[in-house]
N, C-alpha and C positions, 0 to 999 in steps of 0.2 A: 573420319568421324569429326563432327564439328566440336570445337572447344567452346564451352560456356563458362565464362568467368563470373562467379556469383558471389556478390556481397551477401552477408548473412543478416546482421542486426538491422531491423527496420526495413529490410528488403524482403526476406522470406521468413525470418523468425522475429517475434515481437515480445518485448517486455510488457509488464502490466500497463505502464504509462503509454507505450506505443499502441497496445491493443485499444486503449481508451480513445485513440484518435479515430477509430473506425466509425464510418457512417454508411449504413445504419449500424447501430450497436450490435455486437456479435453475442450470441447466446453462449453461455458457459459450455453447454453440451456439444457445441460445434467446435470447440477448441481441443487441441491435443498438446500435452506437455512435451516439450522437446529439450528442456533443461531443468535440472534440479540443483539448487545451490544451498548449502547448509540445511539440507533436509526439507526445503520448501521449493515448490515450482517457481521458476523465475523467467521462463520464456515459453512461448506457445506459437503454434501455427494451426490453421484450421485442418480438419480431417481431409478435406478436399486438397489442400495444399500439400499435405503429406503424400497423398496418392500421386499427385502431379509431379512432385519432386522425385519420388521413386521412379516414376516412368521416365522422367527426363534423364536421370542418372543412368538408366539402362540404354537410352537412345543416343546420348551425347557424352563427350568427355567433360564432365562437370568438375570444375576446379573451384572450391570455396576459397574466397580471398577476403581476409578479415583483419581488422586491427587487434583482435583478441590475442592474448598471449597463449602459450601452450595449455596452461591449466584451464583457462576460460574456454578455449576451443574444445578441450577434452570433455567438458561437461555437456556438450551439445550432442543430441541423439539424431542421427540422420538415417534415412531408409537404407542407404548403402554406404560402406566405407569408401571414400573416393581414392582413386589411384594417387592423386596429387592434391594437396591442400597447402595454401599459403597463409601463414599466420604472422602476427606482428607487422602487418602492412607489407609483407614480403620479406621480412628479415629472417624468417624461419620457413623451411619447406618440409612437409611431411610426405613420405612415400608409403602408401598403404597403411597410414596411421602411425608411422615411426619417423622420428627426426632424421633428416638427411644431414649428416655431419659434413658432407662434402659440398653443401650448398654455398655458393658465393652470393651473399646478399647484395642487392642493387645499391649502388652509391653514385654520387654525382661525379662526373669526370673532373680530373684535375684542371684547375684554372687559376687565373690571377687572384681570385677571391675565394679561397677554400672555405668549405662549410665549417662553422665553429663546432667544437666538440659538444657532446651530450651534456656535459657538466655546465656549460655556459647557458644552454637553453633551460635546463632544469632549475638553475639558479633563479631564473625569472619567475618560475612558478613558486619556488620556495619563498619568494618575497611576500607572497600573500597567503602562505600555508596556514598561518594562525588566524586568518580572518574568520569570523563566525559563519560565513556563507561557504567556506571550503570544508569538504568532508575529508579528502585525502589528496596527496600527490604521489606519483610513482613513476618509475622508469620501467620500460618493457624491453626485454631481450638485449639490453645494452645498446639499444638502437634509437628509441624515442621516449617521450615522456608525456604525461597527461595530468590534468587536475580534475577531480570529481567534486562538483558543487553539491550543496544540499538540495538544489532543485534548479531547473533550467532558468526560471525567472529570477533566481537569486544571483545569477552571474551579471555583474555590472557591465553594461554595454560600453561604457567609457574605458573600462579596464581592457576588454578584448580589443578595442580599437588601438589603444596604446601598446598592447602586447604585440599586435600584428606589426605595428610600425617598428618596434624594437627587434622583432625577429627577422624581418626582411634583410637587414644588413649582415645578419649572422648566417644567412642561407637557410633559414628555417621558416616553415609555414604554420599557420594556425587554422584549426578546424574545430568548430563547435558542433558536437553531436549529442543531442539530448542534454544531459547535465554534465557532460564531459568536454573538456577543452584539450585537444591534442596538439602537441608541437612535433612536427615532422621535419627531418633534415632533407635538403635537396637530394634528389636521386633515389631516396627510399620511397618508391611509389608502387602502387598496385599494378599500374601499367607496365613498369619496368620488370616486375617480377613475373607477370603473365607472359610478357614477350620472351622472357628467358626460358619458360617451360613450353612455349608454343613450338609445334613441330614444323618450324619454318614459316615464312611469311605467307605461304600458300594455304596453311591450315585455316579454314573458316573460323571466325571468332564472333561470338555474341557475348554481351555483357549486361549486367544489371547491378544497380547501386543507387544510393540515395544521398550521399554526402559529397562534399568537395574533395575528399580523399578518393572518391570514385570517378571524378570528372575526367581525368586523363585516361583512365581505363575505358570509359564510355566513348571517348573520342577515338581511341585506338581501334575499337571493335568495328566490324563490318556493319553491324546494326546493334542497337542498344535499347534498353527500356528502364524507366525509373518510376518510382511511386509518386503519387500526388501528395507528398509530404516530404519533410526533410530539408536539409540545407539547399540542395539544388532546386527544389520546388519553390522555396522561399525566395530564391534569386531568379525564378522563371528561366532556369538554365535549359537551353535547347541546343540541338545540333541536327544536321540532316540525318534522316534514318532513325531518329529517336522516337520511341513510343512512350506515352505517359498514361498511367492508369487513370480510370475515371473515378475511382474511390481511393480515399486515404486509409491508413491503418492496415489491420490484418487482412482485410478484403483485397488490398493492393497486392499482397503476396500471392493470392490466387490468380489475379490478373497477370502478374509478371510471369508466373510459371506456365500458365496457359498460353501466353504470348510466345514464350520461348519454345514450347512444344509445337505450336502451330506454325512457327517460322519455317519458311521453305528450306533453310539450311539444316533444320532438324527433321521436319516432316518429310522432306525428300529422302533423307537417309532411312527413315522408318519405312517408307514405301518400297525402297530398294531392298530392304531387309525383310519385306513382307510382314511387317509388324502392324498391328491395328491398335488404335487407341481405345482403352476401356471406356 
């Protein structure tokens, strides 16, 4: 069975701001709530996407791969509980919805320039924690850290440029996703985590994602798809065998899931199992 590594936010599920990216605009009755936070809906997908995702999860070995921590991931409603899910950018593995305490999180190999500890990276975010454009700063799973701004446009471009320059010698990378700025240590990548759960190099791999944190994973896959929005789209990121949706926003989620279902590595499995697509 083909392994499908699937980023969640802004790839198949969408916050209110991400839904607003949709062209054409999506009708409220076409949306299904897939996350509730503090008593209010906080993420959606279309009803068609929900059906497609359920179909995909029955036809392929779908592994959600997300930067969300355990609590954030636990709020998401999926059609099927996946056998394996990777949270905190691969720092945490879930097996059938339960934390795998024996998981060895990916890390950079030992070298002449070791990756600086989390505290050193987090200190860079703490320098601006009291700025009016900063909502909060936090660490995740003792593995990485992020800053949440009051809005995407509130993040000073000069600051992210300087932050990137300061992180590089520490062995950390910077990724801006929506209104969040993530700092990730070398080695803690979605690609490394997926490779660790892959059933050997011979297991076919498809992948979908929208951010720089997904780029290495998309490179690793036999074929990949990304939406027409996000960090990768803003940089016109491409690779051989990459599909790009025609629409941005929540409609892109439908295209991504349909593309994965129709890909020969999945559709071929369905034909061999005598399954028919609804």
